[in-house]
PDB file of the backbone (N, CA, C, O) and the ligand in Angstrom, with CONECT records:
HET     ZN  A 101       1
ATOM      1  N   MET A   1      86.873  83.649  93.910  1.00  0.00           N
ATOM      2  CA  MET A   1      86.884  84.955  94.589  1.00  0.00           C
ATOM      3  C   MET A   1      85.529  85.819  94.432  1.00  0.00           C
ATOM      4  O   MET A   1      84.938  85.828  93.353  1.00  0.00           O
ATOM      5  N   ASN A   2      85.156  86.396  95.318  1.00  0.00           N
ATOM      6  CA  ASN A   2      83.980  87.228  95.386  1.00  0.00           C
ATOM      7  C   ASN A   2      84.210  88.711  94.869  1.00  0.00           C
ATOM      8  O   ASN A   2      84.904  89.555  95.436  1.00  0.00           O
ATOM      9  N   HIS A   3      83.502  88.873  93.690  1.00  0.00           N
ATOM     10  CA  HIS A   3      83.831  90.253  93.119  1.00  0.00           C
ATOM     11  C   HIS A   3      82.649  91.200  93.550  1.00  0.00           C
ATOM     12  O   HIS A   3      82.424  92.222  92.902  1.00  0.00           O
ATOM     13  N   PHE A   4      81.945  90.878  94.574  1.00  0.00           N
ATOM     14  CA  PHE A   4      80.815  91.703  94.895  1.00  0.00           C
ATOM     15  C   PHE A   4      81.169  93.258  94.895  1.00  0.00           C
ATOM     16  O   PHE A   4      80.598  94.104  94.207  1.00  0.00           O
ATOM     17  N   ILE A   5      82.215  93.481  95.790  1.00  0.00           N
ATOM     18  CA  ILE A   5      82.671  94.966  95.979  1.00  0.00           C
ATOM     19  C   ILE A   5      83.076  95.587  94.659  1.00  0.00           C
ATOM     20  O   ILE A   5      82.689  96.724  94.391  1.00  0.00           O
ATOM     21  N   GLU A   6      83.876  94.865  93.777  1.00  0.00           N
ATOM     22  CA  GLU A   6      84.240  95.305  92.473  1.00  0.00           C
ATOM     23  C   GLU A   6      83.081  95.726  91.614  1.00  0.00           C
ATOM     24  O   GLU A   6      83.045  96.723  90.894  1.00  0.00           O
ATOM     25  N   LYS A   7      82.203  94.889  91.777  1.00  0.00           N
ATOM     26  CA  LYS A   7      80.935  95.142  90.898  1.00  0.00           C
ATOM     27  C   LYS A   7      80.211  96.348  91.515  1.00  0.00           C
ATOM     28  O   LYS A   7      79.674  97.166  90.768  1.00  0.00           O
ATOM     29  N   THR A   8      80.176  96.484  92.805  1.00  0.00           N
ATOM     30  CA  THR A   8      79.297  97.609  93.325  1.00  0.00           C
ATOM     31  C   THR A   8      79.936  98.842  93.073  1.00  0.00           C
ATOM     32  O   THR A   8      79.221  99.819  92.852  1.00  0.00           O
ATOM     33  N   LEU A   9      81.363  98.976  93.069  1.00  0.00           N
ATOM     34  CA  LEU A   9      82.092 100.169  92.884  1.00  0.00           C
ATOM     35  C   LEU A   9      82.219 100.379  91.319  1.00  0.00           C
ATOM     36  O   LEU A   9      82.708 101.408  90.853  1.00  0.00           O
ATOM     37  N   GLN A  10      81.747  99.339  90.539  1.00  0.00           N
ATOM     38  CA  GLN A  10      81.845  99.582  89.131  1.00  0.00           C
ATOM     39  C   GLN A  10      83.340  99.661  88.660  1.00  0.00           C
ATOM     40  O   GLN A  10      83.645 100.395  87.720  1.00  0.00           O
ATOM     41  N   LEU A  11      84.276  98.892  89.325  1.00  0.00           N
ATOM     42  CA  LEU A  11      85.683  98.942  88.865  1.00  0.00           C
ATOM     43  C   LEU A  11      85.832  97.935  87.615  1.00  0.00           C
ATOM     44  O   LEU A  11      85.541  96.740  87.651  1.00  0.00           O
ATOM     45  N   LYS A  12      86.353  98.654  86.474  1.00  0.00           N
ATOM     46  CA  LYS A  12      86.646  97.898  85.278  1.00  0.00           C
ATOM     47  C   LYS A  12      87.844  97.103  85.395  1.00  0.00           C
ATOM     48  O   LYS A  12      87.855  95.971  84.912  1.00  0.00           O
ATOM     49  N   ASP A  13      89.110  97.694  86.137  1.00  0.00           N
ATOM     50  CA  ASP A  13      90.333  97.161  86.068  1.00  0.00           C
ATOM     51  C   ASP A  13      90.518  95.782  86.860  1.00  0.00           C
ATOM     52  O   ASP A  13      90.474  95.798  88.090  1.00  0.00           O
ATOM     53  N   PRO A  14      90.678  94.854  86.314  1.00  0.00           N
ATOM     54  CA  PRO A  14      90.906  93.435  87.069  1.00  0.00           C
ATOM     55  C   PRO A  14      91.958  93.405  87.975  1.00  0.00           C
ATOM     56  O   PRO A  14      91.937  92.588  88.895  1.00  0.00           O
ATOM     57  N   ASN A  15      93.004  94.295  87.817  1.00  0.00           N
ATOM     58  CA  ASN A  15      94.256  94.270  88.460  1.00  0.00           C
ATOM     59  C   ASN A  15      93.952  94.875  89.803  1.00  0.00           C
ATOM     60  O   ASN A  15      94.731  94.678  90.736  1.00  0.00           O
ATOM     61  N   ILE A  16      92.834  95.622  89.961  1.00  0.00           N
ATOM     62  CA  ILE A  16      92.452  96.376  91.340  1.00  0.00           C
ATOM     63  C   ILE A  16      91.872  95.286  92.280  1.00  0.00           C
ATOM     64  O   ILE A  16      90.906  94.625  91.901  1.00  0.00           O
ATOM     65  N   THR A  17      92.431  95.085  93.481  1.00  0.00           N
ATOM     66  CA  THR A  17      91.793  94.470  94.595  1.00  0.00           C
ATOM     67  C   THR A  17      91.290  95.402  95.639  1.00  0.00           C
ATOM     68  O   THR A  17      91.920  96.344  96.118  1.00  0.00           O
ATOM     69  N   ILE A  18      90.006  95.005  95.952  1.00  0.00           N
ATOM     70  CA  ILE A  18      89.583  95.975  97.077  1.00  0.00           C
ATOM     71  C   ILE A  18      89.559  95.371  98.347  1.00  0.00           C
ATOM     72  O   ILE A  18      89.178  94.208  98.480  1.00  0.00           O
ATOM     73  N   ASP A  19      89.981  96.148  99.408  1.00  0.00           N
ATOM     74  CA  ASP A  19      90.068  95.782 100.874  1.00  0.00           C
ATOM     75  C   ASP A  19      88.594  95.587 101.346  1.00  0.00           C
ATOM     76  O   ASP A  19      87.988  96.615 101.649  1.00  0.00           O
ATOM     77  N   THR A  20      87.971  94.444 101.441  1.00  0.00           N
ATOM     78  CA  THR A  20      86.509  94.395 101.862  1.00  0.00           C
ATOM     79  C   THR A  20      86.300  94.395 103.079  1.00  0.00           C
ATOM     80  O   THR A  20      85.119  94.274 103.404  1.00  0.00           O
ATOM     81  N   GLU A  21      87.360  94.530 104.213  1.00  0.00           N
ATOM     82  CA  GLU A  21      87.278  94.468 105.506  1.00  0.00           C
ATOM     83  C   GLU A  21      87.139  95.965 105.991  1.00  0.00           C
ATOM     84  O   GLU A  21      86.705  96.214 107.116  1.00  0.00           O
ATOM     85  N   LYS A  22      87.536  96.991 105.074  1.00  0.00           N
ATOM     86  CA  LYS A  22      87.778  98.463 105.510  1.00  0.00           C
ATOM     87  C   LYS A  22      86.848  99.334 104.587  1.00  0.00           C
ATOM     88  O   LYS A  22      86.802  99.216 103.363  1.00  0.00           O
ATOM     89  N   VAL A  23      86.070 100.275 105.379  1.00  0.00           N
ATOM     90  CA  VAL A  23      85.607 101.416 104.614  1.00  0.00           C
ATOM     91  C   VAL A  23      85.422 102.405 105.683  1.00  0.00           C
ATOM     92  O   VAL A  23      84.993 102.126 106.803  1.00  0.00           O
ATOM     93  N   ASP A  24      85.831 103.790 105.209  1.00  0.00           N
ATOM     94  CA  ASP A  24      85.845 104.929 106.122  1.00  0.00           C
ATOM     95  C   ASP A  24      84.795 105.755 105.799  1.00  0.00           C
ATOM     96  O   ASP A  24      84.410 105.719 104.630  1.00  0.00           O
ATOM     97  N   GLU A  25      84.150 106.623 106.713  1.00  0.00           N
ATOM     98  CA  GLU A  25      83.287 107.555 106.535  1.00  0.00           C
ATOM     99  C   GLU A  25      83.789 108.857 107.013  1.00  0.00           C
ATOM    100  O   GLU A  25      83.696 109.206 108.190  1.00  0.00           O
ATOM    101  N   VAL A  26      84.340 109.591 106.053  1.00  0.00           N
ATOM    102  CA  VAL A  26      85.040 110.810 106.464  1.00  0.00           C
ATOM    103  C   VAL A  26      84.450 112.093 105.527  1.00  0.00           C
ATOM    104  O   VAL A  26      83.839 112.037 104.460  1.00  0.00           O
ATOM    105  N   LYS A  27      84.829 113.173 106.261  1.00  0.00           N
ATOM    106  CA  LYS A  27      84.419 114.406 105.527  1.00  0.00           C
ATOM    107  C   LYS A  27      85.466 114.739 104.382  1.00  0.00           C
ATOM    108  O   LYS A  27      86.646 114.926 104.675  1.00  0.00           O
ATOM    109  N   VAL A  28      85.018 114.810 103.082  1.00  0.00           N
ATOM    110  CA  VAL A  28      85.937 115.389 102.063  1.00  0.00           C
ATOM    111  C   VAL A  28      85.167 116.642 101.458  1.00  0.00           C
ATOM    112  O   VAL A  28      83.972 116.607 101.164  1.00  0.00           O
ATOM    113  N   ASN A  29      85.916 117.659 101.319  1.00  0.00           N
ATOM    114  CA  ASN A  29      85.396 119.055 101.044  1.00  0.00           C
ATOM    115  C   ASN A  29      84.089 119.440 101.702  1.00  0.00           C
ATOM    116  O   ASN A  29      83.209 120.078 101.124  1.00  0.00           O
ATOM    117  N   GLY A  30      84.016 118.956 103.105  1.00  0.00           N
ATOM    118  CA  GLY A  30      82.714 119.457 103.858  1.00  0.00           C
ATOM    119  C   GLY A  30      81.510 118.441 103.833  1.00  0.00           C
ATOM    120  O   GLY A  30      80.484 118.599 104.495  1.00  0.00           O
ATOM    121  N   ARG A  31      81.778 117.286 102.916  1.00  0.00           N
ATOM    122  CA  ARG A  31      80.712 116.255 102.665  1.00  0.00           C
ATOM    123  C   ARG A  31      81.084 114.925 103.265  1.00  0.00           C
ATOM    124  O   ARG A  31      82.194 114.462 103.002  1.00  0.00           O
ATOM    125  N   PHE A  32      80.310 114.316 103.994  1.00  0.00           N
ATOM    126  CA  PHE A  32      80.706 112.932 104.429  1.00  0.00           C
ATOM    127  C   PHE A  32      80.705 111.896 103.299  1.00  0.00           C
ATOM    128  O   PHE A  32      79.652 111.665 102.706  1.00  0.00           O
ATOM    129  N   SER A  33      81.653 111.369 103.030  1.00  0.00           N
ATOM    130  CA  SER A  33      82.097 110.459 101.988  1.00  0.00           C
ATOM    131  C   SER A  33      82.537 109.144 102.362  1.00  0.00           C
ATOM    132  O   SER A  33      83.013 108.938 103.478  1.00  0.00           O
ATOM    133  N   LEU A  34      82.425 108.365 101.617  1.00  0.00           N
ATOM    134  CA  LEU A  34      82.813 106.734 101.699  1.00  0.00           C
ATOM    135  C   LEU A  34      84.123 106.762 101.136  1.00  0.00           C
ATOM    136  O   LEU A  34      84.312 107.223 100.010  1.00  0.00           O
ATOM    137  N   ILE A  35      85.193 106.224 101.962  1.00  0.00           N
ATOM    138  CA  ILE A  35      86.455 105.872 101.501  1.00  0.00           C
ATOM    139  C   ILE A  35      86.658 104.489 101.304  1.00  0.00           C
ATOM    140  O   ILE A  35      86.359 103.828 102.298  1.00  0.00           O
ATOM    141  N   TYR A  36      87.061 103.855 100.359  1.00  0.00           N
ATOM    142  CA  TYR A  36      87.354 102.318 100.116  1.00  0.00           C
ATOM    143  C   TYR A  36      88.908 102.442 100.008  1.00  0.00           C
ATOM    144  O   TYR A  36      89.545 103.466  99.758  1.00  0.00           O
ATOM    145  N   TYR A  37      89.414 101.109 100.264  1.00  0.00           N
ATOM    146  CA  TYR A  37      90.914 100.896 100.083  1.00  0.00           C
ATOM    147  C   TYR A  37      91.196  99.922  98.988  1.00  0.00           C
ATOM    148  O   TYR A  37      90.369  99.026  98.817  1.00  0.00           O
ATOM    149  N   GLY A  38      92.207  99.973  98.254  1.00  0.00           N
ATOM    150  CA  GLY A  38      92.464  98.962  97.229  1.00  0.00           C
ATOM    151  C   GLY A  38      93.987  98.975  97.016  1.00  0.00           C
ATOM    152  O   GLY A  38      94.740  99.783  97.559  1.00  0.00           O
ATOM    153  N   LYS A  39      94.414  97.875  96.061  1.00  0.00           N
ATOM    154  CA  LYS A  39      95.599  97.910  95.591  1.00  0.00           C
ATOM    155  C   LYS A  39      95.551  97.601  94.082  1.00  0.00           C
ATOM    156  O   LYS A  39      94.599  96.968  93.625  1.00  0.00           O
ATOM    157  N   LEU A  40      96.482  98.001  93.358  1.00  0.00           N
ATOM    158  CA  LEU A  40      96.653  97.905  91.941  1.00  0.00           C
ATOM    159  C   LEU A  40      98.132  96.989  91.878  1.00  0.00           C
ATOM    160  O   LEU A  40      99.243  97.427  92.173  1.00  0.00           O
ATOM    161  N   SER A  41      97.849  95.784  91.472  1.00  0.00           N
ATOM    162  CA  SER A  41      98.794  94.923  91.337  1.00  0.00           C
ATOM    163  C   SER A  41      98.812  94.071  89.988  1.00  0.00           C
ATOM    164  O   SER A  41      97.729  93.694  89.541  1.00  0.00           O
ATOM    165  N   TYR A  42      99.897  93.776  89.374  1.00  0.00           N
ATOM    166  CA  TYR A  42      99.930  93.084  87.994  1.00  0.00           C
ATOM    167  C   TYR A  42     101.398  92.683  87.743  1.00  0.00           C
ATOM    168  O   TYR A  42     102.344  93.261  88.278  1.00  0.00           O
ATOM    169  N   THR A  43     101.521  91.596  86.844  1.00  0.00           N
ATOM    170  CA  THR A  43     103.033  91.406  86.522  1.00  0.00           C
ATOM    171  C   THR A  43     103.172  91.918  85.109  1.00  0.00           C
ATOM    172  O   THR A  43     102.408  91.571  84.209  1.00  0.00           O
ATOM    173  N   PRO A  44     104.103  92.698  84.961  1.00  0.00           N
ATOM    174  CA  PRO A  44     104.453  93.568  83.875  1.00  0.00           C
ATOM    175  C   PRO A  44     105.017  92.603  82.834  1.00  0.00           C
ATOM    176  O   PRO A  44     105.698  91.613  83.100  1.00  0.00           O
ATOM    177  N   LYS A  45     104.607  93.062  81.463  1.00  0.00           N
ATOM    178  CA  LYS A  45     105.117  92.032  80.454  1.00  0.00           C
ATOM    179  C   LYS A  45     106.781  92.344  79.913  1.00  0.00           C
ATOM    180  O   LYS A  45     107.564  91.538  79.410  1.00  0.00           O
ATOM    181  N   ALA A  46     106.967  93.668  80.188  1.00  0.00           N
ATOM    182  CA  ALA A  46     108.306  94.176  80.181  1.00  0.00           C
ATOM    183  C   ALA A  46     108.779  95.443  80.954  1.00  0.00           C
ATOM    184  O   ALA A  46     108.005  96.303  81.376  1.00  0.00           O
ATOM    185  N   CYS A  47     109.948  95.462  81.076  1.00  0.00           N
ATOM    186  CA  CYS A  47     110.427  96.786  81.795  1.00  0.00           C
ATOM    187  C   CYS A  47     109.991  98.080  81.230  1.00  0.00           C
ATOM    188  O   CYS A  47     110.132  98.200  80.013  1.00  0.00           O
ATOM    189  N   GLU A  48     109.490  99.067  81.886  1.00  0.00           N
ATOM    190  CA  GLU A  48     109.151 100.370  81.250  1.00  0.00           C
ATOM    191  C   GLU A  48     110.431 101.116  81.008  1.00  0.00           C
ATOM    192  O   GLU A  48     110.388 102.052  80.209  1.00  0.00           O
ATOM    193  N   CYS A  49     111.521 100.831  81.577  1.00  0.00           N
ATOM    194  CA  CYS A  49     112.888 101.702  81.428  1.00  0.00           C
ATOM    195  C   CYS A  49     113.618 101.047  80.195  1.00  0.00           C
ATOM    196  O   CYS A  49     113.798 101.693  79.162  1.00  0.00           O
ATOM    197  N   CYS A  50     114.033  99.742  80.339  1.00  0.00           N
ATOM    198  CA  CYS A  50     115.013  99.225  79.335  1.00  0.00           C
ATOM    199  C   CYS A  50     114.268  98.293  78.500  1.00  0.00           C
ATOM    200  O   CYS A  50     114.887  97.756  77.581  1.00  0.00           O
ATOM    201  N   GLY A  51     113.024  98.012  78.674  1.00  0.00           N
ATOM    202  CA  GLY A  51     112.225  97.179  77.556  1.00  0.00           C
ATOM    203  C   GLY A  51     112.390  95.695  77.681  1.00  0.00           C
ATOM    204  O   GLY A  51     111.732  94.880  77.034  1.00  0.00           O
ATOM    205  N   ILE A  52     113.333  95.398  78.576  1.00  0.00           N
ATOM    206  CA  ILE A  52     113.588  93.793  78.567  1.00  0.00           C
ATOM    207  C   ILE A  52     112.238  92.788  78.990  1.00  0.00           C
ATOM    208  O   ILE A  52     111.611  92.955  80.036  1.00  0.00           O
ATOM    209  N   ILE A  53     111.962  91.870  78.123  1.00  0.00           N
ATOM    210  CA  ILE A  53     110.771  91.111  78.190  1.00  0.00           C
ATOM    211  C   ILE A  53     110.786  90.465  79.622  1.00  0.00           C
ATOM    212  O   ILE A  53     111.853  89.941  79.944  1.00  0.00           O
ATOM    213  N   ASN A  54     109.996  90.436  80.315  1.00  0.00           N
ATOM    214  CA  ASN A  54     109.847  89.842  81.625  1.00  0.00           C
ATOM    215  C   ASN A  54     109.357  88.421  81.654  1.00  0.00           C
ATOM    216  O   ASN A  54     108.285  88.116  82.176  1.00  0.00           O
ATOM    217  N   ASN A  55     110.156  87.571  81.089  1.00  0.00           N
ATOM    218  CA  ASN A  55     109.879  86.126  81.006  1.00  0.00           C
ATOM    219  C   ASN A  55     110.593  85.212  82.030  1.00  0.00           C
ATOM    220  O   ASN A  55     110.278  84.024  82.103  1.00  0.00           O
ATOM    221  N   ALA A  56     111.587  85.769  82.854  1.00  0.00           N
ATOM    222  CA  ALA A  56     112.334  85.023  83.778  1.00  0.00           C
ATOM    223  C   ALA A  56     112.284  85.758  85.171  1.00  0.00           C
ATOM    224  O   ALA A  56     113.137  85.529  86.028  1.00  0.00           O
ATOM    225  N   PHE A  57     111.326  86.584  85.351  1.00  0.00           N
ATOM    226  CA  PHE A  57     111.334  87.225  86.711  1.00  0.00           C
ATOM    227  C   PHE A  57     112.435  88.134  86.825  1.00  0.00           C
ATOM    228  O   PHE A  57     113.060  88.244  87.880  1.00  0.00           O
ATOM    229  N   GLN A  58     112.746  88.889  85.641  1.00  0.00           N
ATOM    230  CA  GLN A  58     113.711  89.987  85.542  1.00  0.00           C
ATOM    231  C   GLN A  58     113.089  91.165  86.166  1.00  0.00           C
ATOM    232  O   GLN A  58     113.864  91.900  86.779  1.00  0.00           O
ATOM    233  N   VAL A  59     111.910  91.477  86.136  1.00  0.00           N
ATOM    234  CA  VAL A  59     111.258  92.581  86.767  1.00  0.00           C
ATOM    235  C   VAL A  59     110.275  92.155  88.032  1.00  0.00           C
ATOM    236  O   VAL A  59     109.210  91.556  87.876  1.00  0.00           O
ATOM    237  N   VAL A  60     110.750  92.517  89.156  1.00  0.00           N
ATOM    238  CA  VAL A  60     110.138  92.016  90.441  1.00  0.00           C
ATOM    239  C   VAL A  60     109.372  93.082  91.102  1.00  0.00           C
ATOM    240  O   VAL A  60     109.496  94.292  90.913  1.00  0.00           O
ATOM    241  N   LYS A  61     108.503  92.434  91.961  1.00  0.00           N
ATOM    242  CA  LYS A  61     107.652  93.525  92.726  1.00  0.00           C
ATOM    243  C   LYS A  61     108.375  93.986  93.865  1.00  0.00           C
ATOM    244  O   LYS A  61     109.104  93.281  94.563  1.00  0.00           O
ATOM    245  N   ASN A  62     108.112  95.352  94.043  1.00  0.00           N
ATOM    246  CA  ASN A  62     109.027  96.055  95.136  1.00  0.00           C
ATOM    247  C   ASN A  62     108.146  97.073  95.720  1.00  0.00           C
ATOM    248  O   ASN A  62     108.279  98.270  95.464  1.00  0.00           O
ATOM    249  N   GLY A  63     107.287  96.625  96.469  1.00  0.00           N
ATOM    250  CA  GLY A  63     106.391  97.321  97.509  1.00  0.00           C
ATOM    251  C   GLY A  63     105.389  98.272  96.809  1.00  0.00           C
ATOM    252  O   GLY A  63     105.111  98.181  95.613  1.00  0.00           O
ATOM    253  N   TYR A  64     104.870  99.194  97.657  1.00  0.00           N
ATOM    254  CA  TYR A  64     103.680  99.923  96.847  1.00  0.00           C
ATOM    255  C   TYR A  64     104.159 101.420  97.106  1.00  0.00           C
ATOM    256  O   TYR A  64     104.821 101.887  98.034  1.00  0.00           O
ATOM    257  N   ARG A  65     103.536 102.089  95.839  1.00  0.00           N
ATOM    258  CA  ARG A  65     103.797 103.607  95.933  1.00  0.00           C
ATOM    259  C   ARG A  65     102.655 104.315  96.834  1.00  0.00           C
ATOM    260  O   ARG A  65     101.657 103.694  97.200  1.00  0.00           O
ATOM    261  N   THR A  66     102.843 105.400  97.094  1.00  0.00           N
ATOM    262  CA  THR A  66     101.735 106.003  98.018  1.00  0.00           C
ATOM    263  C   THR A  66     100.506 106.096  97.419  1.00  0.00           C
ATOM    264  O   THR A  66     100.506 106.090  96.188  1.00  0.00           O
ATOM    265  N   ASP A  67      99.239 106.199  98.113  1.00  0.00           N
ATOM    266  CA  ASP A  67      97.979 106.093  97.734  1.00  0.00           C
ATOM    267  C   ASP A  67      97.757 107.176  96.795  1.00  0.00           C
ATOM    268  O   ASP A  67      98.313 108.259  96.981  1.00  0.00           O
ATOM    269  N   SER A  68      96.916 106.959  95.705  1.00  0.00           N
ATOM    270  CA  SER A  68      96.379 108.019  95.006  1.00  0.00           C
ATOM    271  C   SER A  68      94.847 107.917  95.354  1.00  0.00           C
ATOM    272  O   SER A  68      94.379 106.895  95.856  1.00  0.00           O
ATOM    273  N   ARG A  69      94.117 108.991  95.073  1.00  0.00           N
ATOM    274  CA  ARG A  69      92.635 108.949  95.314  1.00  0.00           C
ATOM    275  C   ARG A  69      91.817 109.078  93.976  1.00  0.00           C
ATOM    276  O   ARG A  69      91.959 109.968  93.138  1.00  0.00           O
ATOM    277  N   ILE A  70      90.954 108.048  93.932  1.00  0.00           N
ATOM    278  CA  ILE A  70      90.087 107.869  92.781  1.00  0.00           C
ATOM    279  C   ILE A  70      88.749 108.040  93.101  1.00  0.00           C
ATOM    280  O   ILE A  70      88.208 107.325  93.945  1.00  0.00           O
ATOM    281  N   THR A  71      88.040 109.109  92.378  1.00  0.00           N
ATOM    282  CA  THR A  71      86.589 109.374  92.670  1.00  0.00           C
ATOM    283  C   THR A  71      85.597 108.246  92.093  1.00  0.00           C
ATOM    284  O   THR A  71      85.635 107.994  90.889  1.00  0.00           O
ATOM    285  N   LEU A  72      84.928 107.734  92.735  1.00  0.00           N
ATOM    286  CA  LEU A  72      84.027 106.651  92.414  1.00  0.00           C
ATOM    287  C   LEU A  72      82.525 107.202  92.245  1.00  0.00           C
ATOM    288  O   LEU A  72      82.288 108.342  92.644  1.00  0.00           O
ATOM    289  N   ASN A  73      81.574 106.481  91.706  1.00  0.00           N
ATOM    290  CA  ASN A  73      80.369 106.790  91.620  1.00  0.00           C
ATOM    291  C   ASN A  73      79.766 107.006  93.091  1.00  0.00           C
ATOM    292  O   ASN A  73      80.194 106.414  94.083  1.00  0.00           O
ATOM    293  N   THR A  74      78.750 107.902  93.097  1.00  0.00           N
ATOM    294  CA  THR A  74      77.973 108.049  94.198  1.00  0.00           C
ATOM    295  C   THR A  74      77.322 106.927  94.772  1.00  0.00           C
ATOM    296  O   THR A  74      76.573 106.299  94.023  1.00  0.00           O
ATOM    297  N   ILE A  75      77.474 106.470  96.164  1.00  0.00           N
ATOM    298  CA  ILE A  75      76.933 105.369  96.610  1.00  0.00           C
ATOM    299  C   ILE A  75      75.732 106.053  97.801  1.00  0.00           C
ATOM    300  O   ILE A  75      75.959 106.847  98.714  1.00  0.00           O
ATOM    301  N   SER A  76      74.571 105.488  97.442  1.00  0.00           N
ATOM    302  CA  SER A  76      73.533 105.829  98.465  1.00  0.00           C
ATOM    303  C   SER A  76      73.621 107.420  98.866  1.00  0.00           C
ATOM    304  O   SER A  76      73.547 107.846 100.018  1.00  0.00           O
ATOM    305  N   ALA A  77      73.799 108.238  97.640  1.00  0.00           N
ATOM    306  CA  ALA A  77      73.756 109.575  97.751  1.00  0.00           C
ATOM    307  C   ALA A  77      75.000 110.246  98.516  1.00  0.00           C
ATOM    308  O   ALA A  77      75.049 111.430  98.846  1.00  0.00           O
ATOM    309  N   MET A  78      76.030 109.251  98.746  1.00  0.00           N
ATOM    310  CA  MET A  78      77.258 109.795  99.375  1.00  0.00           C
ATOM    311  C   MET A  78      78.308 109.759  98.337  1.00  0.00           C
ATOM    312  O   MET A  78      78.358 108.810  97.556  1.00  0.00           O
ATOM    313  N   PRO A  79      79.218 110.817  98.278  1.00  0.00           N
ATOM    314  CA  PRO A  79      80.296 110.662  97.385  1.00  0.00           C
ATOM    315  C   PRO A  79      81.305 109.641  97.840  1.00  0.00           C
ATOM    316  O   PRO A  79      81.615 109.576  99.030  1.00  0.00           O
ATOM    317  N   ALA A  80      81.873 108.777  96.859  1.00  0.00           N
ATOM    318  CA  ALA A  80      82.705 107.781  97.277  1.00  0.00           C
ATOM    319  C   ALA A  80      84.017 107.887  96.664  1.00  0.00           C
ATOM    320  O   ALA A  80      84.159 108.382  95.546  1.00  0.00           O
ATOM    321  N   TYR A  81      85.038 107.414  97.398  1.00  0.00           N
ATOM    322  CA  TYR A  81      86.460 107.576  96.863  1.00  0.00           C
ATOM    323  C   TYR A  81      87.204 106.265  96.959  1.00  0.00           C
ATOM    324  O   TYR A  81      86.839 105.514  97.864  1.00  0.00           O
ATOM    325  N   LEU A  82      88.168 105.875  96.190  1.00  0.00           N
ATOM    326  CA  LEU A  82      88.899 104.710  96.412  1.00  0.00           C
ATOM    327  C   LEU A  82      90.353 105.177  96.661  1.00  0.00           C
ATOM    328  O   LEU A  82      90.882 105.926  95.839  1.00  0.00           O
ATOM    329  N   LYS A  83      90.963 104.797  97.672  1.00  0.00           N
ATOM    330  CA  LYS A  83      92.349 105.038  97.846  1.00  0.00           C
ATOM    331  C   LYS A  83      93.166 103.866  97.416  1.00  0.00           C
ATOM    332  O   LYS A  83      93.061 102.719  97.850  1.00  0.00           O
ATOM    333  N   LEU A  84      94.039 104.326  96.457  1.00  0.00           N
ATOM    334  CA  LEU A  84      94.660 103.019  95.558  1.00  0.00           C
ATOM    335  C   LEU A  84      96.176 103.205  95.766  1.00  0.00           C
ATOM    336  O   LEU A  84      96.862 104.199  95.527  1.00  0.00           O
ATOM    337  N   LYS A  85      96.506 102.091  96.233  1.00  0.00           N
ATOM    338  CA  LYS A  85      98.231 101.908  96.348  1.00  0.00           C
ATOM    339  C   LYS A  85      98.509 101.109  95.071  1.00  0.00           C
ATOM    340  O   LYS A  85      97.848 100.139  94.703  1.00  0.00           O
ATOM    341  N   LYS A  86      99.557 101.627  94.446  1.00  0.00           N
ATOM    342  CA  LYS A  86     100.083 101.039  93.199  1.00  0.00           C
ATOM    343  C   LYS A  86     101.398 100.354  93.354  1.00  0.00           C
ATOM    344  O   LYS A  86     102.354 100.791  93.993  1.00  0.00           O
ATOM    345  N   GLN A  87     101.336  99.184  92.670  1.00  0.00           N
ATOM    346  CA  GLN A  87     102.566  98.332  92.844  1.00  0.00           C
ATOM    347  C   GLN A  87     103.624  98.926  92.208  1.00  0.00           C
ATOM    348  O   GLN A  87     103.532  99.397  91.074  1.00  0.00           O
ATOM    349  N   ARG A  88     104.757  98.933  92.957  1.00  0.00           N
ATOM    350  CA  ARG A  88     106.145  99.431  92.275  1.00  0.00           C
ATOM    351  C   ARG A  88     106.923  98.115  91.907  1.00  0.00           C
ATOM    352  O   ARG A  88     106.839  97.062  92.539  1.00  0.00           O
ATOM    353  N   PHE A  89     107.695  98.332  90.787  1.00  0.00           N
ATOM    354  CA  PHE A  89     108.660  97.201  90.350  1.00  0.00           C
ATOM    355  C   PHE A  89     109.991  97.731  90.252  1.00  0.00           C
ATOM    356  O   PHE A  89     110.256  98.924  90.104  1.00  0.00           O
ATOM    357  N   SER A  90     110.890  96.704  90.349  1.00  0.00           N
ATOM    358  CA  SER A  90     112.455  96.924  90.344  1.00  0.00           C
ATOM    359  C   SER A  90     112.864  95.934  89.207  1.00  0.00           C
ATOM    360  O   SER A  90     112.448  94.777  89.154  1.00  0.00           O
ATOM    361  N   CYS A  91     113.673  96.467  88.353  1.00  0.00           N
ATOM    362  CA  CYS A  91     114.161  95.724  87.194  1.00  0.00           C
ATOM    363  C   CYS A  91     115.712  95.335  87.563  1.00  0.00           C
ATOM    364  O   CYS A  91     116.582  96.157  87.849  1.00  0.00           O
ATOM    365  N   ARG A  92     115.884  93.868  87.495  1.00  0.00           N
ATOM    366  CA  ARG A  92     117.354  93.474  87.732  1.00  0.00           C
ATOM    367  C   ARG A  92     118.178  93.839  86.668  1.00  0.00           C
ATOM    368  O   ARG A  92     119.386  93.893  86.897  1.00  0.00           O
ATOM    369  N   GLU A  93     117.728  94.125  85.442  1.00  0.00           N
ATOM    370  CA  GLU A  93     118.544  94.310  84.352  1.00  0.00           C
ATOM    371  C   GLU A  93     119.273  95.834  84.348  1.00  0.00           C
ATOM    372  O   GLU A  93     120.455  96.091  84.119  1.00  0.00           O
ATOM    373  N   CYS A  94     118.145  96.778  84.685  1.00  0.00           N
ATOM    374  CA  CYS A  94     118.687  98.156  84.498  1.00  0.00           C
ATOM    375  C   CYS A  94     118.523  99.000  85.881  1.00  0.00           C
ATOM    376  O   CYS A  94     118.850 100.171  86.078  1.00  0.00           O
ATOM    377  N   GLY A  95     118.000  98.194  86.669  1.00  0.00           N
ATOM    378  CA  GLY A  95     117.870  98.837  88.106  1.00  0.00           C
ATOM    379  C   GLY A  95     116.824  99.713  88.306  1.00  0.00           C
ATOM    380  O   GLY A  95     116.668 100.248  89.404  1.00  0.00           O
TER     381      GLY A  95
HETATM  382 ZN    ZN A 101     114.863  97.566  82.991  1.00  0.00          ZN2+
END
């Protein structure tokens, strides 16, 4: 896999995948800014609610939460942001 974009954006979280096909140039707070798009996904070790250990797919992936916006380092003198969708999970034990 090519980590070029992750390196460029200085993303430290290996669970973040950037959409390399899409970048927008839009005004944010009156300044033209670069908007990148990405997803945060991983397999949880345990359920956050009931604490069951996720060793037999008890905690399953369940779509994505609405975007949150993360401020990135300035790129070519332009402010840059990452719109991040976060993985949602569903626990079969506690619901
Ligand atoms: Zn649970």
